[in-house]
C-alpha positions as CSV (number, residue, x, y, z in Angstrom):
1,X,-38.3,7.5,34.5
2,X,-39.5,4.9,32.1
3,X,-39.9,1.4,33.4
4,X,-36.6,-0.5,33.1
5,X,-34.5,2.7,32.5
6,X,-31.3,3.1,34.5
7,X,-31.2,5.8,37.2
8,X,-30.2,9.3,35.9
9,X,-30.6,8.2,32.3
10,X,-33.3,9.2,29.8
11,X,-34.9,6.4,27.9
12,X,-37.1,6.5,24.8
13,X,-38.6,3.7,22.8
14,X,-35.3,2.4,21.4
15,X,-32.8,4.9,22.6
16,X,-31.0,5.5,26.0
17,X,-29.2,8.7,26.8
18,X,-26.7,8.4,29.7
19,X,-24.3,11.1,28.7
20,X,-22.9,13.7,31.1
21,X,-23.9,11.7,34.2
22,X,-20.5,11.3,35.8
23,X,-20.6,7.5,35.3
24,X,-17.5,5.4,36.0
25,X,-18.9,2.1,34.6
26,X,-21.6,0.9,32.3
27,X,-24.9,1.3,34.0
28,X,-26.9,-1.8,34.8
29,X,-30.6,-2.3,33.9
30,X,-30.4,-1.2,30.3
31,X,-33.6,-2.0,28.3
32,X,-32.9,-5.1,26.1
33,X,-34.7,-3.4,23.1
34,X,-32.2,-0.5,23.1
35,X,-30.8,0.2,19.6
36,X,-28.9,3.5,20.4
37,X,-26.8,4.0,23.6
38,X,-25.2,7.4,24.5
39,X,-22.5,7.1,27.1
40,X,-20.3,10.1,26.0
41,X,-18.9,12.7,28.4
42,X,-18.5,10.5,31.4
43,X,-15.6,9.1,33.4
44,X,-15.6,5.4,32.3
45,X,-12.1,4.0,32.6
46,X,-12.5,0.4,31.4
47,X,-14.8,-2.0,29.7
48,X,-15.0,-5.5,31.2
49,X,-15.9,-8.6,29.2
50,X,-19.5,-8.9,28.2
51,X,-20.1,-5.2,29.1
52,X,-23.1,-4.9,26.9
53,X,-24.7,-8.4,27.2
54,X,-28.0,-6.8,28.3
55,X,-28.5,-4.9,25.0
56,X,-27.9,-7.5,22.2
57,X,-29.8,-5.5,19.6
58,X,-27.6,-2.4,20.0
59,X,-26.8,-0.7,16.6
60,X,-25.1,2.6,17.7
61,X,-22.8,3.0,20.7
62,X,-21.2,6.3,21.6
63,X,-18.4,6.1,24.2
64,X,-16.6,9.3,23.2
65,X,-14.9,11.7,25.7
66,X,-14.5,9.2,28.5
67,X,-11.3,8.0,30.2
68,X,-11.1,4.6,28.6
69,X,-7.7,3.1,28.8
70,X,-8.5,-0.7,29.0
71,X,-10.8,-2.7,26.7
72,X,-11.1,-6.3,27.8
73,X,-10.8,-8.8,24.9
74,X,-14.5,-9.7,25.1
75,X,-15.8,-6.2,25.8
76,X,-18.0,-6.1,22.7
77,X,-19.0,-9.8,22.8
78,X,-22.7,-10.3,21.8
79,X,-23.1,-7.1,19.7
80,X,-23.8,-8.9,16.5
81,X,-25.9,-6.0,15.1
82,X,-23.6,-3.0,16.1
83,X,-23.0,-0.7,13.1
84,X,-21.6,2.5,14.6
85,X,-18.9,2.6,17.3
86,X,-17.5,5.9,18.6
87,X,-14.4,5.7,20.8
88,X,-13.0,9.2,20.2
89,X,-11.3,11.3,22.9
90,X,-10.3,8.6,25.2
91,X,-6.9,7.4,26.6
92,X,-6.5,4.2,24.6
93,X,-2.8,3.3,23.9
94,X,-3.1,0.0,22.2
95,X,-5.8,-2.5,21.0
96,X,-5.9,-6.2,21.4
97,X,-5.7,-8.4,18.3
98,X,-9.2,-9.4,17.3
99,X,-10.8,-7.0,19.7
100,X,-13.7,-6.2,17.3
101,X,-14.1,-9.7,16.2
102,X,-17.7,-9.9,17.6
103,X,-18.8,-7.0,15.4
104,X,-19.4,-8.4,11.9
105,X,-22.0,-5.7,10.9
106,X,-19.8,-2.8,11.9
107,X,-20.0,0.1,9.4
108,X,-18.2,3.0,11.2
109,X,-15.3,2.8,13.6
110,X,-13.9,6.0,15.0
111,X,-10.7,5.8,17.1
112,X,-9.6,9.4,16.7
113,X,-8.1,11.5,19.5
114,X,-6.5,8.7,21.5
115,X,-2.9,7.8,22.3
116,X,-2.7,4.7,20.1
117,X,0.8,4.0,19.0
118,X,0.3,0.6,17.4
119,X,-2.6,-1.2,15.6
120,X,-2.5,-5.0,15.2
121,X,-2.7,-6.6,11.8
122,X,-6.2,-7.9,12.5
123,X,-8.9,-6.2,14.7
124,X,-11.5,-8.7,13.6
125,X,-12.9,-10.8,10.8
126,X,-12.8,-9.3,7.3
127,X,-15.2,-6.4,7.6
128,X,-17.2,-6.5,4.4
129,X,-19.6,-3.8,5.8
130,X,-17.1,-1.4,7.2
131,X,-17.1,1.9,5.2
132,X,-15.5,4.4,7.6
133,X,-12.3,3.9,9.6
134,X,-10.8,6.9,11.5
135,X,-7.6,7.0,13.5
136,X,-6.8,10.7,13.4
137,X,-4.9,12.4,16.2
138,X,-3.0,9.4,17.6
139,X,0.6,8.4,18.0
140,X,0.8,6.0,15.0
141,X,4.1,5.8,13.2
142,X,3.4,2.8,11.0
143,X,0.3,1.0,9.7
144,X,0.4,-2.5,8.3
145,X,-1.5,-2.8,5.0
146,X,-2.8,-6.2,6.1
147,X,-5.2,-4.5,8.5
148,X,-6.5,-2.3,5.7
149,X,-6.9,-5.3,3.4
150,X,-9.3,-6.8,5.9
151,X,-11.6,-3.8,5.1
152,X,-12.5,-4.3,1.4
153,X,-15.5,-2.1,1.5
154,X,-14.0,1.0,3.3
155,X,-14.7,4.3,1.5
156,X,-13.5,6.9,3.9
157,X,-10.1,6.6,5.7
158,X,-9.0,9.3,8.1
159,X,-5.3,9.1,9.0
160,X,-3.8,12.6,9.5
161,X,-2.2,14.1,12.6
162,X,-0.1,11.1,13.6
163,X,3.6,10.6,13.9
164,X,4.1,8.9,10.6
165,X,7.7,7.7,9.8
166,X,8.0,7.8,6.1
167,X,10.6,5.1,5.8
168,X,10.7,1.6,4.2
169,X,8.1,0.3,6.6
170,X,5.5,2.7,5.3
171,X,5.9,1.7,1.6
172,X,3.2,-1.0,1.9
173,X,0.7,1.6,3.2
174,X,1.7,4.0,0.3
175,X,1.1,1.4,-2.3
176,X,-2.3,0.4,-0.7
177,X,-3.4,4.1,-0.6
178,X,-2.5,4.7,-4.2
179,X,-4.8,1.8,-5.2
180,X,-7.4,2.9,-2.7
181,X,-7.6,6.5,-4.1
182,X,-7.5,5.2,-7.7
183,X,-10.7,3.2,-7.0
184,X,-12.5,6.2,-5.7
185,X,-11.7,6.0,-1.9
186,X,-11.4,9.2,0.1
187,X,-8.6,9.9,2.6
188,X,-7.2,13.0,4.4
189,X,-3.7,11.9,3.6
190,X,-0.6,10.7,5.5
191,X,1.6,13.7,6.4
192,X,5.2,12.6,7.3
193,X,6.5,13.6,10.7
194,X,10.0,12.1,10.0
195,X,12.6,11.9,8.7
196,X,13.5,15.5,8.2
197,X,13.8,15.0,4.4
198,X,10.1,14.4,4.1
199,X,8.7,16.1,7.1
200,X,5.5,17.8,6.2
201,X,5.2,16.0,2.9
202,X,2.2,13.9,1.8
203,X,3.1,10.2,1.6
204,X,1.3,9.9,-1.7
205,X,3.6,12.5,-3.4
206,X,6.8,10.7,-2.5
207,X,8.0,8.5,-5.4
208,X,8.1,4.9,-4.2
209,X,11.4,4.4,-6.1
210,X,13.1,6.4,-3.3
211,X,12.4,3.7,-0.7
212,X,15.2,1.3,0.1
213,X,14.1,-2.2,0.9
214,X,13.8,-2.9,4.6
215,X,16.9,-4.7,5.9
216,X,16.3,-8.3,7.0
217,X,17.3,-9.3,10.5
218,X,20.8,-10.6,10.6
219,X,21.2,-14.3,11.1
220,X,23.4,-15.5,14.0
221,X,25.8,-18.1,12.6
222,X,26.7,-19.4,16.1
223,X,24.1,-21.2,18.1
224,X,23.3,-19.8,21.5
225,X,24.3,-23.1,23.2
226,X,27.8,-22.9,21.7
227,X,28.5,-19.5,23.3
228,X,30.3,-19.2,26.5
229,X,30.0,-16.2,28.9
230,X,33.6,-15.2,28.4
231,X,34.0,-16.0,24.8
232,X,35.3,-13.4,22.4
233,X,32.6,-14.2,19.9
234,X,29.7,-13.1,22.2
235,X,31.6,-9.8,22.8
236,X,32.0,-9.3,19.1
237,X,28.4,-9.6,18.2
238,X,27.3,-7.3,21.0
239,X,26.3,-3.9,19.5
240,X,28.4,-0.9,20.5
241,X,27.1,1.0,23.6
242,X,26.8,4.3,21.7
243,X,24.9,2.7,18.8
244,X,22.1,0.3,19.9
245,X,20.9,-2.3,17.5
246,X,17.5,-0.6,17.3
247,X,19.0,2.7,16.2
248,X,21.1,1.0,13.6
249,X,18.0,-0.7,12.1
250,X,16.1,2.6,12.1
251,X,18.9,4.4,10.3
252,X,19.1,1.6,7.7
253,X,15.4,2.1,6.9
254,X,16.0,5.6,5.6
255,X,15.2,6.7,2.1
256,X,17.6,6.4,-0.8
257,X,18.9,9.7,-2.1
258,X,16.9,11.0,-5.0
259,X,18.4,9.7,-8.3
260,X,19.8,12.1,-10.8
261,X,17.2,12.8,-13.5
262,X,18.2,12.0,-17.1
263,X,18.8,15.0,-19.5
264,X,15.9,15.1,-21.9
265,X,17.7,17.2,-24.4
266,X,20.5,14.8,-24.8
267,X,18.1,11.9,-25.1
268,X,16.2,13.6,-27.9
269,X,19.4,14.5,-29.7
270,X,20.6,10.9,-29.5
271,X,17.4,9.6,-30.9
272,X,17.5,12.0,-33.9
273,X,21.2,11.3,-34.7
274,X,20.5,7.6,-34.6
275,X,17.5,7.9,-36.9
276,X,19.5,10.0,-39.4
277,X,22.4,7.5,-39.5
278,X,20.0,4.6,-40.0
279,X,18.2,6.4,-42.8
280,X,21.5,7.2,-44.6
281,X,22.6,3.6,-44.3
282,X,19.3,2.3,-45.6
283,X,19.4,4.8,-48.6
284,X,22.9,3.7,-49.5
285,X,21.8,0.0,-49.4
286,X,18.9,0.8,-51.7
287,X,21.2,2.7,-54.2
288,X,23.7,-0.2,-54.2
289,X,20.9,-2.7,-54.9
290,X,19.5,-0.6,-57.8
291,X,23.0,-0.2,-59.2
292,X,23.7,-3.9,-58.9
293,X,20.5,-4.9,-60.6
294,X,21.0,-2.4,-63.5
295,X,24.6,-3.5,-64.0
296,X,23.5,-7.2,-64.1
297,X,20.8,-6.5,-66.7
298,X,23.2,-4.5,-69.0
299,X,25.8,-7.2,-68.7
300,X,23.4,-10.0,-69.6
301,X,22.1,-8.0,-72.7
302,X,25.6,-7.3,-73.9
303,X,26.7,-10.9,-73.7
304,X,23.7,-12.2,-75.6
305,X,24.3,-10.2,-78.9
306,X,27.7,-11.8,-80.0
307,X,26.4,-15.2,-79.3
308,X,23.5,-14.7,-81.8
309,X,25.9,-13.2,-84.4
310,X,28.3,-16.2,-84.3
311,X,25.5,-18.7,-84.7
312,X,24.2,-17.1,-88.0
313,X,27.3,-17.8,-90.2
314,X,27.4,-21.4,-89.1
315,X,23.8,-21.8,-90.0
316,X,24.4,-20.3,-93.5
317,X,27.3,-22.6,-94.3
318,X,25.2,-25.6,-93.3
319,X,22.5,-24.6,-95.7
320,X,24.9,-24.1,-98.6
321,X,26.3,-27.6,-98.1
322,X,22.9,-29.1,-98.2
323,X,22.1,-27.3,-101.4
324,X,25.3,-28.5,-103.1
325,X,24.6,-32.1,-102.3
326,X,21.2,-31.7,-103.7
């Protein structure tokens, strides 16, 4: 055993291997120069606050295949240099908002193979360095795009094998993924688990025009103070017992029926007929213009000749009178 190495662990210059030791908590006495810590395949159930205060230089932490179900809000406090965090194959059901706030240098975060049913809109500060985010094999039904927008540098996003509900609440994720893939990002796709209309379909292949806008929460026109326990109004706004309010909201978030596609043949025929009619009208206008101009020219020429002839006799008589006087 190297000096300063925890019991039953193997320590190297900057690496500590405590995997497969039957540990139920983080071992004490970790060398402060540790950069890589292996704690996988143990029975650790929770991480207290400041669990890794003795290894502030840690860059890689592997906690996979444990029994983690609780992560204290300050569990990763002090790990300013951590780049890789592996939390796969645990029993996590939810994560606290801002849990990974102390990890500004994080590059890879793997939360796959847990029981996570909800992710908060913010797990930490905007992660400029995060390139890999994995949440495969969980119980997620929705994912707020706000969380993904806090990862501007992510290149690989693993989302499959969840319980995705492809309704109006997932439209934001779809739009974000389309932009993400267009910019060269890689993802394994979001496969719909419900509703039955889209079960087994890739979210990216569903036209976003089919999504109805999410219904807003109804406003209660009567203040709570104005209600009385036996009033008829409070009984009227109470949802029916057979149809809870939650179920009604869920049904309203369904997809619109697919719109009937336009007939391309009819559209082309309409365009052709319209063009022919416009061409005929223009041709007729051109012919009428030419005819009018020609008629005006002939009329002007015809009217000019008699006028010249009538002027010539008058001019001759005048000349004769002048000669006689002379």
